[in-house]
VEXDREN-2710 file (C-alpha; in Angstrom, 1 decimal):
% VEXDREN-2710
k/r/px/py/pz
1/UNK/27.1/-8.4/-15.5
2/UNK/28.4/-8.1/-12.0
3/UNK/26.5/-7.8/-8.7
4/UNK/27.5/-5.2/-6.1
5/UNK/27.2/-5.5/-2.4
6/UNK/25.0/-2.7/-1.1
7/UNK/27.0/0.0/0.7
8/UNK/26.1/0.9/4.2
9/UNK/25.7/4.7/4.7
10/UNK/28.5/6.1/6.8
11/UNK/26.2/7.2/9.7
12/UNK/24.7/3.8/10.0
13/UNK/28.2/2.2/9.8
14/UNK/29.3/4.4/12.6
15/UNK/26.3/3.5/14.7
16/UNK/27.1/-0.2/14.3
17/UNK/30.6/0.4/15.5
18/UNK/29.3/2.2/18.5
19/UNK/27.1/-0.8/19.3
20/UNK/30.2/-2.9/19.6
21/UNK/32.4/-0.5/21.6
22/UNK/30.0/1.8/23.4
23/UNK/26.5/0.4/23.6
24/UNK/25.0/3.2/25.8
25/UNK/26.2/5.8/23.4
26/UNK/24.9/3.8/20.4
27/UNK/21.5/3.6/22.2
28/UNK/21.5/7.4/22.8
29/UNK/22.3/8.1/19.2
30/UNK/19.6/5.8/17.9
31/UNK/17.1/7.3/20.3
32/UNK/17.9/10.8/19.0
33/UNK/17.4/9.6/15.4
34/UNK/14.1/8.0/16.5
35/UNK/12.5/11.2/17.9
36/UNK/13.9/13.7/15.4
37/UNK/12.6/13.9/11.8
38/UNK/15.9/15.4/10.7
39/UNK/16.3/17.5/7.5
40/UNK/13.1/19.3/6.5
41/UNK/11.5/18.5/3.2
42/UNK/11.3/21.5/0.8
43/UNK/8.2/22.5/-1.1
44/UNK/8.3/20.8/-4.4
45/UNK/7.9/23.1/-7.5
46/UNK/4.7/21.3/-8.4
47/UNK/3.2/22.2/-5.0
48/UNK/4.3/25.8/-4.9
49/UNK/1.2/27.3/-6.7
50/UNK/-1.2/25.7/-4.2
51/UNK/0.9/26.8/-1.2
52/UNK/1.2/30.3/-2.4
53/UNK/-2.5/30.7/-2.5
54/UNK/-3.1/29.4/1.0
55/UNK/-4.2/31.7/3.8
56/UNK/-1.4/31.3/6.4
57/UNK/-1.5/31.6/10.2
58/UNK/0.2/30.2/13.2
59/UNK/-0.9/28.6/16.4
60/UNK/1.0/27.6/19.5
61/UNK/0.6/24.0/20.7
62/UNK/2.6/22.3/23.4
63/UNK/5.1/25.1/23.4
64/UNK/5.8/25.1/19.6
65/UNK/4.8/27.4/16.8
66/UNK/2.8/25.6/14.2
67/UNK/2.3/26.8/10.7
68/UNK/-1.4/26.4/9.5
69/UNK/-2.7/26.7/5.9
70/UNK/-6.3/27.2/4.8
71/UNK/-8.0/27.2/1.4
72/UNK/-11.6/28.1/0.8
73/UNK/-14.1/29.7/3.1
74/UNK/-16.9/27.1/3.3
75/UNK/-18.6/26.1/6.6
76/UNK/-17.4/22.4/6.2
77/UNK/-13.7/21.9/7.2
78/UNK/-11.5/19.0/5.9
79/UNK/-8.2/18.6/7.8
80/UNK/-5.2/17.2/6.0
81/UNK/-2.5/15.5/8.3
82/UNK/0.9/14.8/6.8
83/UNK/3.3/12.1/7.8
84/UNK/6.9/11.8/9.2
85/UNK/9.5/13.8/7.3
86/UNK/6.8/15.5/5.2
87/UNK/4.8/18.7/5.3
88/UNK/1.4/20.2/4.4
89/UNK/2.5/20.8/0.8
90/UNK/2.4/17.1/0.1
91/UNK/-1.4/17.4/-0.1
92/UNK/-1.3/20.0/-2.8
93/UNK/-3.0/17.7/-5.4
94/UNK/-5.7/16.8/-2.9
95/UNK/-6.3/20.5/-2.1
96/UNK/-7.0/21.1/-5.7
97/UNK/-9.3/18.1/-5.8
98/UNK/-11.4/19.1/-2.7
99/UNK/-11.6/22.9/-2.9
100/UNK/-15.0/24.3/-3.4
101/UNK/-18.3/22.5/-2.5
102/UNK/-18.7/24.7/0.5
103/UNK/-15.4/23.5/2.1
104/UNK/-12.5/25.0/3.9
105/UNK/-9.4/22.8/3.5
106/UNK/-7.0/23.0/6.5
107/UNK/-3.5/21.6/6.8
108/UNK/-0.5/22.2/9.1
109/UNK/3.2/21.6/9.3
110/UNK/3.9/19.4/12.4
111/UNK/6.6/20.6/14.8
112/UNK/10.1/20.0/13.3
113/UNK/8.5/19.9/9.8
114/UNK/8.0/22.5/7.2
115/UNK/7.7/26.0/8.6
116/UNK/6.9/25.0/12.2
117/UNK/9.3/25.3/15.0
118/UNK/11.1/22.6/17.0
119/UNK/13.5/19.8/16.4
120/UNK/11.4/16.9/17.5
121/UNK/7.8/15.8/17.6
122/UNK/5.6/12.9/18.5
123/UNK/2.0/11.6/18.1
124/UNK/0.7/13.7/21.0
125/UNK/1.8/16.9/19.2
126/UNK/-0.2/15.8/16.1
127/UNK/-3.3/15.0/18.3
128/UNK/-3.0/18.3/20.2
129/UNK/-2.8/20.3/16.9
130/UNK/-5.8/18.5/15.5
131/UNK/-7.7/19.2/18.7
132/UNK/-7.0/22.9/18.5
133/UNK/-7.9/23.2/14.9
134/UNK/-11.0/21.1/15.6
135/UNK/-12.0/23.6/18.2
136/UNK/-11.5/26.5/15.8
137/UNK/-13.7/24.8/13.1
138/UNK/-16.2/23.1/15.4
139/UNK/-15.1/19.7/14.2
140/UNK/-14.4/18.4/10.7
141/UNK/-16.3/17.0/7.8
142/UNK/-13.4/14.7/7.4
143/UNK/-9.8/14.1/8.4
144/UNK/-7.4/12.8/5.7
145/UNK/-4.1/11.5/7.1
146/UNK/-1.0/10.0/5.5
147/UNK/1.5/7.6/7.1
148/UNK/2.5/8.8/10.6
149/UNK/-0.5/11.2/10.6
150/UNK/-2.8/8.1/11.0
151/UNK/-2.1/7.4/14.7
152/UNK/-2.2/11.2/15.4
153/UNK/-5.6/11.5/13.8
154/UNK/-6.9/8.4/15.7
155/UNK/-5.5/9.7/19.0
156/UNK/-7.3/13.1/18.4
157/UNK/-10.6/11.3/17.7
158/UNK/-10.2/9.2/20.9
159/UNK/-9.6/12.5/22.7
160/UNK/-13.0/13.9/21.5
161/UNK/-12.3/15.6/18.2
162/UNK/-15.4/15.3/16.0
163/UNK/-14.8/14.0/12.5
164/UNK/-17.7/12.7/10.3
165/UNK/-15.3/10.7/8.2
166/UNK/-11.7/9.5/8.2
167/UNK/-9.4/8.7/5.4
168/UNK/-5.9/7.2/5.9
169/UNK/-3.4/6.7/3.1
170/UNK/-0.5/4.2/3.7
171/UNK/-1.3/4.7/7.4
172/UNK/0.7/3.2/10.3
173/UNK/-1.5/1.2/12.5
174/UNK/0.8/0.1/15.4
175/UNK/3.2/2.2/17.4
176/UNK/5.3/-0.9/17.9
177/UNK/5.5/-1.4/14.2
178/UNK/7.0/2.1/13.8
179/UNK/9.8/1.3/16.2
180/UNK/10.6/-2.1/14.7
181/UNK/10.6/-0.6/11.2
182/UNK/13.0/2.1/12.3
183/UNK/15.2/-0.5/13.9
184/UNK/15.3/-2.6/10.7
185/UNK/16.1/0.4/8.6
186/UNK/19.2/1.1/10.8
187/UNK/20.0/-2.6/11.4
188/UNK/19.9/-2.1/15.2
189/UNK/20.8/-4.9/17.5
190/UNK/18.2/-6.3/19.8
191/UNK/19.8/-4.6/22.8
192/UNK/19.8/-1.2/21.1
193/UNK/16.1/-1.6/20.2
194/UNK/15.3/-2.4/23.8
195/UNK/17.3/0.6/25.0
196/UNK/15.4/2.9/22.5
197/UNK/12.1/1.4/23.7
198/UNK/12.9/2.0/27.3
199/UNK/14.1/5.6/26.7
200/UNK/10.9/6.2/24.7
201/UNK/8.8/5.0/27.7
202/UNK/10.7/6.8/30.4
203/UNK/11.5/10.1/28.6
204/UNK/8.9/10.8/26.0
205/UNK/5.8/9.2/27.4
206/UNK/6.4/9.0/31.2
207/UNK/3.0/8.5/32.9
208/UNK/1.3/7.2/29.8
209/UNK/0.0/3.6/30.2
210/UNK/1.1/1.0/27.7
211/UNK/2.1/3.5/25.0
212/UNK/2.6/0.7/22.4
213/UNK/-1.1/-0.1/22.5
214/UNK/-2.8/3.1/23.7
215/UNK/-1.1/5.3/21.1
216/UNK/-1.7/3.0/18.2
217/UNK/-4.4/3.6/15.6
218/UNK/-5.8/0.2/16.3
219/UNK/-7.0/1.3/19.8
220/UNK/-10.7/1.5/20.1
221/UNK/-12.5/4.8/19.1
222/UNK/-15.3/6.2/21.2
223/UNK/-17.6/6.3/18.1
224/UNK/-17.7/4.4/14.8
225/UNK/-16.3/6.8/12.2
226/UNK/-16.7/5.8/8.5
227/UNK/-13.1/5.1/7.6
228/UNK/-11.6/4.7/4.2
229/UNK/-8.3/2.8/4.5
230/UNK/-6.2/3.2/1.3
231/UNK/-2.9/1.4/1.1
232/UNK/-0.5/0.5/-1.6
233/UNK/0.9/-3.0/-2.0
234/UNK/4.4/-1.6/-3.0
235/UNK/4.8/0.6/0.0
236/UNK/8.2/-0.3/1.5
237/UNK/7.9/2.2/4.4
238/UNK/4.6/1.1/5.9
239/UNK/3.7/-2.5/4.9
240/UNK/0.2/-3.6/3.7
241/UNK/-0.2/-5.6/6.9
242/UNK/-0.7/-2.3/8.7
243/UNK/-3.8/-1.6/6.6
244/UNK/-5.1/-5.1/7.5
245/UNK/-4.5/-4.4/11.1
246/UNK/-6.6/-1.2/10.9
247/UNK/-9.4/-3.1/9.3
248/UNK/-9.2/-5.9/11.9
249/UNK/-9.3/-3.4/14.7
250/UNK/-12.2/-1.4/13.3
251/UNK/-14.2/-3.9/11.2
252/UNK/-17.6/-2.2/11.5
253/UNK/-16.4/1.2/10.1
254/UNK/-13.5/0.6/7.7
255/UNK/-13.4/0.1/3.9
256/UNK/-10.1/-1.1/2.5
257/UNK/-8.8/-0.1/-0.9
258/UNK/-5.5/-1.6/-2.0
259/UNK/-3.6/0.2/-4.8
260/UNK/-0.8/-1.3/-6.8
261/UNK/2.7/-0.2/-7.5
262/UNK/2.5/3.4/-6.2
263/UNK/4.8/3.2/-3.2
264/UNK/4.5/5.4/-0.1
265/UNK/4.1/9.0/-1.3
266/UNK/2.8/8.7/-4.9
267/UNK/-0.8/7.8/-3.9
268/UNK/-1.2/11.4/-2.7
269/UNK/-0.6/12.5/-6.3
270/UNK/-2.5/9.7/-8.1
271/UNK/-5.7/10.7/-9.8
272/UNK/-7.5/7.4/-9.0
273/UNK/-6.7/7.8/-5.3
274/UNK/-7.7/11.4/-5.3
275/UNK/-11.0/10.5/-7.0
276/UNK/-11.7/7.8/-4.4
277/UNK/-11.1/10.2/-1.5
278/UNK/-13.3/12.9/-3.2
279/UNK/-16.1/10.4/-3.7
280/UNK/-15.9/9.1/-0.2
281/UNK/-16.2/12.6/1.2
282/UNK/-19.1/13.5/-1.1
283/UNK/-22.5/13.2/0.7
284/UNK/-24.9/10.6/-0.6
285/UNK/-22.3/8.7/-2.7
286/UNK/-20.9/5.4/-1.5
287/UNK/-17.5/4.3/-2.5
288/UNK/-17.3/0.8/-3.9
289/UNK/-14.1/-1.1/-2.8
END
């Protein structure tokens, strides 16, 4: 049996060459990759039936057209917030789980994702969309967020969006973590990481104080929202330490559930996870960790 040296994807290899011969161009290329989700994820065949039965509409938020999906007509609204390089359809199993019980289930494709317009997005887009949908539904019974949707949901709540409960699945806690994780994935040099960091501060969030703290999901919330933190110990995209960071930052309101061997996306399709979320959102029932 022979071992093989892992091959470096051509795009990353080219980026590494740029770092050595043209550092500013390498930094600009890395920054473009950092702010753009890239190729849009298609609707999986197993998700198609749920999506075909959604009531579709669009809203305009921060200059972009945003695709919105609704199921049910109940007075209590539950909002589903997808992650980076994903789309609303990733929640199809949870939609099936939560429909009924007097609920309206709401989801959206973030800018540069799914059927929404744009080539780039950031956490403020997520928060602004959540705020607009919260205004339409007079707040939410709950917000359920996956991955990058977590800081977006937390930012919206800090901005005044009412949510009776919050569920995050494999959620990113720290904005700084996202940058460092991106840098590790590309194998960026320290100087390139610093350049991307500075471009992010100057171009994307000019005028926002200490973005690496203020835009993180660990920042203080104005009210204690009962928060179910679900995280898988085999998630190689968002490490389990991010779940512990959320709990440490919000000890009075969080309940941590650690799943095993499911990775980053599978928890959204796992029956045991769907059951825990449903139970947490059901009045008068208390989820045991």
